[in-house]
LUMKOLLUM-669030 format. One record per residue (C-alpha): residue number from 1; residue in three letters; x, y, z. Coordinates in Angstrom, 1 decimal. Each point is the difference from the previous one (the first is absolute). Example, Ala and Ser with C-alpha at 12.3 -4.5 7.8 and 13.67 -1.06 7.14 Angstrom:
2
(1 ALA (12.3 -4.5 7.8))
(2 SER (1.4 3.4 -0.7))
***
This chain:
277
(1 MET (0.0 0.0 0.0))
(2 ILE (1.3 3.5 -0.9))
(3 TYR (-1.2 3.5 0.4))
(4 ILE (-0.5 2.3 -2.9))
(5 LYS (-0.5 3.8 0.4))
(6 VAL (-3.1 1.1 -1.8))
(7 ALA (-2.3 3.1 0.1))
(8 GLY (2.6 2.3 1.7))
(9 ALA (1.3 -1.3 3.3))
(10 ARG (-2.5 -2.8 0.4))
(11 ALA (1.5 -3.5 -0.2))
(12 ILE (-1.8 -3.2 -0.8))
(13 GLN (1.0 -3.6 0.0))
(14 GLN (0.6 -1.7 -3.3))
(15 ASP (0.9 -3.6 -0.8))
(16 ALA (3.2 -0.1 -1.9))
(17 MET (-0.2 -2.1 -3.1))
(18 PRO (2.9 -2.1 -1.2))
(19 MET (1.7 1.3 -3.1))
(20 ARG (-0.9 -2.3 -3.0))
(21 SER (2.8 -0.9 -2.4))
(22 SER (-2.1 1.6 -2.8))
(23 ASP (0.0 3.3 2.0))
(24 ILE (3.7 -0.1 0.5))
(25 ASP (0.5 -0.6 -3.7))
(26 ARG (-2.1 3.0 -0.9))
(27 VAL (1.9 2.2 2.4))
(28 LYS (3.4 -1.4 -1.2))
(29 ALA (-1.0 0.8 -3.6))
(30 LEU (-0.4 3.7 0.7))
(31 PRO (2.9 2.1 -1.3))
(32 LEU (0.5 1.4 3.5))
(33 PHE (0.8 -3.5 1.4))
(34 SER (1.2 -2.0 -3.0))
(35 ALA (3.6 1.4 0.3))
(36 ALA (0.2 -1.0 3.7))
(37 SER (2.3 -2.9 0.8))
(38 ASP (-1.7 -3.2 1.4))
(39 ALA (1.3 0.8 3.4))
(40 THR (-1.3 3.5 -0.1))
(41 PHE (-3.4 -1.1 -1.2))
(42 ARG (-0.3 -2.7 2.6))
(43 ASP (0.8 2.6 2.7))
(44 LEU (-2.6 2.4 -1.5))
(45 THR (-2.8 -2.5 0.0))
(46 ALA (0.9 -1.9 3.2))
(47 GLY (-1.7 2.5 2.2))
(48 GLY (-2.8 0.8 -2.5))
(49 PHE (-3.6 -1.0 0.3))
(50 LEU (-3.0 0.0 -2.3))
(51 GLN (-3.3 1.6 1.2))
(52 LYS (-3.5 0.1 -1.4))
(53 PHE (-1.6 3.4 0.6))
(54 PRO (-3.7 0.8 -0.6))
(55 ALA (-1.0 3.1 -2.1))
(56 GLY (0.3 3.3 1.8))
(57 THR (2.9 -1.1 2.4))
(58 THR (2.4 2.8 0.8))
(59 LEU (3.4 -1.5 -0.2))
(60 LEU (1.9 3.1 1.2))
(61 THR (-0.6 3.7 0.4))
(62 GLU (2.2 3.0 -0.6))
(63 GLY (2.5 0.4 2.7))
(64 ASP (0.0 -3.7 0.9))
(65 THR (3.3 -1.8 0.6))
(66 VAL (0.6 -2.3 -3.0))
(67 ASP (1.3 -3.4 1.1))
(68 PHE (-0.8 -1.9 -3.2))
(69 LEU (0.2 0.2 -3.7))
(70 TYR (-3.4 -0.9 -1.4))
(71 VAL (-0.4 -2.2 -3.1))
(72 LEU (-3.5 -0.1 -1.5))
(73 LEU (-0.7 -3.4 -1.4))
(74 SER (-3.7 0.2 -0.7))
(75 GLY (-2.7 2.7 0.4))
(76 SER (0.7 3.7 -0.1))
(77 VAL (1.3 2.7 2.3))
(78 GLU (-0.7 3.7 0.1))
(79 LEU (2.9 2.3 1.0))
(80 GLY (-1.2 3.3 1.4))
(81 ALA (0.7 3.1 2.1))
(82 SER (-1.9 2.6 2.0))
(83 TRP (0.5 3.5 1.3))
(84 ASN (-2.2 2.5 1.7))
(85 ASP (-3.2 -2.1 -0.5))
(86 LYS (0.9 -0.6 -3.6))
(87 GLU (0.7 -3.4 -1.5))
(88 THR (1.5 -1.2 -3.3))
(89 THR (0.8 -3.2 -1.8))
(90 LEU (3.7 -0.2 -1.2))
(91 ALA (-0.2 -3.4 -1.7))
(92 ILE (-1.9 -3.2 -0.3))
(93 LEU (2.2 -3.1 -0.1))
(94 GLN (-0.7 -3.3 -1.8))
(95 PRO (1.9 -3.3 0.5))
(96 VAL (2.9 -0.6 0.0))
(97 SER (1.1 3.3 1.7))
(98 THR (2.3 1.0 2.8))
(99 PHE (-0.7 3.1 2.0))
(100 ILE (1.5 2.2 2.8))
(101 LEU (3.5 -0.9 -1.4))
(102 ALA (1.5 3.5 0.6))
(103 ALA (-1.1 0.1 3.6))
(104 VAL (1.4 -3.5 0.6))
(105 VAL (3.4 0.9 -1.6))
(106 LEU (0.3 3.1 2.2))
(107 ASP (-1.5 -1.6 3.1))
(108 ALA (-2.3 3.0 0.0))
(109 ASP (-3.7 0.7 0.8))
(110 ALA (-2.6 -0.5 -2.7))
(111 LEU (-0.9 3.0 -2.1))
(112 MET (-3.2 -1.5 -1.3))
(113 SER (-2.8 -2.4 1.2))
(114 ALA (-0.8 -3.3 -1.5))
(115 ARG (-3.5 -1.6 -0.1))
(116 THR (-1.3 -3.1 -1.7))
(117 VAL (-2.6 0.7 -2.7))
(118 GLU (-1.1 -3.6 -0.2))
(119 ARG (0.9 -3.2 1.8))
(120 SER (3.8 -0.3 -0.4))
(121 ASP (2.9 -2.4 0.6))
(122 ILE (3.0 1.9 1.2))
(123 LEU (3.5 -1.3 0.7))
(124 MET (1.8 2.0 2.7))
(125 LEU (3.8 -0.2 0.0))
(126 SER (2.3 1.3 2.8))
(127 GLY (1.3 3.5 -0.6))
(128 GLU (3.1 -0.8 2.0))
(129 ALA (0.7 -3.1 -2.1))
(130 LEU (-0.4 2.2 -3.2))
(131 ARG (2.5 2.6 1.3))
(132 ARG (2.4 -2.7 1.0))
(133 GLY (-0.3 -1.6 -3.4))
(134 MET (0.8 3.4 -1.6))
(135 ARG (3.2 0.3 2.1))
(136 GLU (1.2 -3.5 -0.6))
(137 ASP (-1.1 -0.8 -3.6))
(138 ALA (1.2 2.6 -2.5))
(139 GLN (-2.2 -1.4 -2.8))
(140 PHE (-3.1 0.2 2.2))
(141 GLY (0.9 3.5 1.2))
(142 PHE (0.4 1.1 -3.7))
(143 ALA (-3.4 -1.5 -0.8))
(144 VAL (-1.6 2.0 2.8))
(145 SER (1.6 3.2 -1.2))
(146 ARG (-1.3 -0.6 -3.5))
(147 GLU (-3.5 -0.6 1.3))
(148 LEU (0.1 3.2 2.0))
(149 ALA (1.3 1.9 -3.1))
(150 GLY (-3.0 -1.4 -1.9))
(151 CYS (-2.3 1.1 2.8))
(152 TYR (1.4 3.5 -0.2))
(153 ARG (-0.6 0.3 -3.7))
(154 GLY (-3.5 -1.2 0.5))
(155 ILE (-0.6 2.7 2.6))
(156 VAL (1.3 2.6 -2.5))
(157 ARG (-2.4 -1.3 -2.6))
(158 SER (-2.9 0.3 2.5))
(159 VAL (0.9 3.6 1.0))
(160 LYS (0.2 1.0 -3.6))
(161 ASN (-3.4 -1.6 -0.7))
(162 GLN (-1.5 1.9 2.9))
(163 ARG (1.7 3.4 -0.6))
(164 LEU (-0.2 0.2 -3.8))
(165 ARG (-3.4 -1.4 -0.8))
(166 GLY (-3.6 0.8 0.9))
(167 GLY (-2.4 -2.5 1.4))
(168 MET (-1.5 -0.8 -3.5))
(169 GLU (3.5 -0.7 -1.4))
(170 ARG (0.9 -2.2 3.0))
(171 LEU (-3.2 -2.0 -0.4))
(172 ALA (0.5 -0.4 -3.7))
(173 ASN (3.5 -1.3 0.5))
(174 TYR (-1.3 -2.4 2.7))
(175 LEU (-2.6 -1.4 -2.3))
(176 ILE (2.6 -0.5 -2.8))
(177 GLN (2.2 -1.8 2.6))
(178 GLN (-2.9 -2.2 1.0))
(179 GLN (-0.9 -0.8 -3.6))
(180 ALA (3.6 -1.0 -0.7))
(181 HIS (0.1 -2.1 3.1))
(182 HIS (-3.1 -1.9 -1.0))
(183 GLY (1.3 -0.8 -3.4))
(184 GLY (-1.0 3.0 -2.1))
(185 GLY (-3.7 -0.9 -0.4))
(186 LYS (-2.8 2.6 -0.3))
(187 SER (-1.5 -0.9 3.4))
(188 PHE (1.4 -0.8 3.4))
(189 SER (-1.0 0.2 3.7))
(190 LEU (1.5 2.5 2.4))
(191 PRO (2.1 -1.9 2.6))
(192 HIS (-1.0 2.2 2.9))
(193 GLU (-3.1 1.8 1.3))
(194 LYS (-0.4 3.6 -1.2))
(195 ARG (0.6 1.5 3.4))
(196 LEU (3.4 -1.6 0.1))
(197 LEU (0.7 0.9 -3.6))
(198 ALA (-0.8 3.6 0.7))
(199 SER (2.5 0.1 2.9))
(200 LEU (2.7 -1.7 -2.1))
(201 LEU (-0.5 2.7 -2.8))
(202 GLY (0.0 2.9 2.5))
(203 MET (-3.6 0.8 -0.7))
(204 THR (-3.2 0.2 2.1))
(205 PRO (-2.6 -2.6 -0.7))
(206 GLU (-2.3 2.8 -1.4))
(207 ASN (2.7 1.2 -2.3))
(208 LEU (0.7 -3.5 -1.2))
(209 SER (-3.7 -0.5 -0.8))
(210 ARG (-0.1 3.2 -2.0))
(211 ALA (3.2 -1.0 -1.8))
(212 PHE (-1.5 -3.4 -1.0))
(213 ALA (-3.1 1.8 -1.3))
(214 THR (2.2 2.3 -2.1))
(215 MET (1.9 -3.0 -1.3))
(216 SER (-3.1 -0.9 -2.2))
(217 GLU (1.2 2.8 -2.3))
(218 TYR (3.1 -2.2 -0.6))
(219 GLY (-1.8 -3.2 -0.6))
(220 VAL (0.1 -1.3 3.5))
(221 THR (-3.1 -1.6 1.6))
(222 VAL (-0.2 -1.2 3.6))
(223 SER (-2.5 -2.4 1.4))
(224 GLY (0.8 -0.9 3.6))
(225 PRO (3.6 -1.4 -0.1))
(226 LEU (-0.1 -0.7 -3.7))
(227 VAL (1.7 2.5 -2.3))
(228 THR (-0.2 0.0 -3.8))
(229 ILE (2.3 2.1 -2.1))
(230 ALA (-1.6 0.4 -3.5))
(231 TRP (2.5 2.6 -1.3))
(232 PRO (3.4 -0.8 1.3))
(233 GLY (1.6 2.6 -2.2))
(234 ALA (-2.1 2.8 1.4))
(235 LEU (0.8 -1.1 3.6))
(236 GLU (3.8 -0.2 -0.8))
(237 ARG (-0.2 3.6 -1.4))
(238 LEU (-1.4 1.1 3.3))
(239 ALA (2.4 -2.0 2.1))
(240 LYS (3.2 0.8 -2.0))
(241 PRO (1.9 -3.0 1.5))
(242 ASP (3.7 0.6 0.5))
(243 PRO (2.6 -2.7 0.7))
(244 LEU (1.8 2.5 2.3))
(245 ILE (-3.1 0.0 2.3))
(246 ASP (-2.0 -3.2 -0.8))
(247 ASN (1.0 -3.6 0.4))
(248 HIS (-2.8 -2.1 -1.4))
(249 ARG (0.3 -3.7 -0.8))
(250 ARG (-2.3 -2.5 -1.5))
(251 LEU (-1.2 -3.1 1.9))
(252 GLY (2.8 -2.5 0.4))
(253 GLU (2.7 2.7 -0.5))
(254 ILE (0.1 1.4 3.5))
(255 PRO (3.5 -0.3 1.4))
(256 SER (0.5 -1.3 3.6))
(257 GLY (1.9 3.0 1.4))
(258 GLU (0.6 3.7 -0.4))
(259 ALA (3.6 -0.4 -1.2))
(260 GLN (-1.1 -2.3 -2.7))
(261 ARG (-2.9 2.2 -1.0))
(262 GLU (2.2 3.1 -0.4))
(263 GLN (3.0 -1.7 -1.6))
(264 ARG (-1.8 -2.0 -2.6))
(265 PRO (-2.7 2.2 -1.6))
(266 MET (-1.6 -1.6 -3.2))
(267 ALA (0.7 2.2 -3.0))
(268 GLY (-3.0 1.9 -1.3))
(269 GLU (-2.3 -1.0 3.0))
(270 PHE (-1.0 1.6 3.3))
(271 HIS (0.3 -2.0 3.2))
(272 GLU (-1.9 -0.3 3.2))
(273 GLY (1.9 0.7 3.3))
(274 GLY (0.0 -1.1 3.6))
(275 GLN (1.4 -3.2 1.3))
(276 SER (2.3 1.0 2.9))
(277 TYR (-0.3 2.8 2.5))
***
């Protein structure tokens, strides 16, 4: 029996699950861990444990001490922040993703909160073991530095998207990203509820609703979560996608790490970002 901190300072008991060999293989395949020596990887996973969390579980809040690196194996996790009664969504992670890497490396407090959006399987690896691995295993340390560099470039893209574009343009690029991710078909389903999408795009729910209504002028129709893009050329002219801001990928082309995402762009395409934070 272990204790996991959730919902601020409240701690609840959770039954630790043994790590399955398939889970270990998925983690080892991540670029962040693939360069680690066998001894380093054994040390990293020896103190790790796998947890199943229900939707809406707060894994950590801003200012919390970070004892673990989190690896999302299934489900989804929202990374967010708050200030002066205001809240925002910084990213929504899909498997397989790591998060809170920078805080673990620096042994620093968390700058953002993490909450499960749906039922999620999350592997928790000792922060101390990760820092020890960086000191003792040069290849692993270099892989961590590459991943952090990729994260930094992802943040620059996000800031440029927020500062240089209006809400309509951000929404248009998000829809192009989702269409590419779903294989390029005319119709696809939004992966998140619209309240969460509005926060991710830096909009109020009301402004997002108005933006969706205006999108009909560009051939976009919305029925619940289902989106249909009838005139992709018109939407692209509104969005003006830019490879120095956007990082869209089609289904099956999403890399498993920020370093890989930034170093290996596919010529002539835009790619979706966000696997490690």
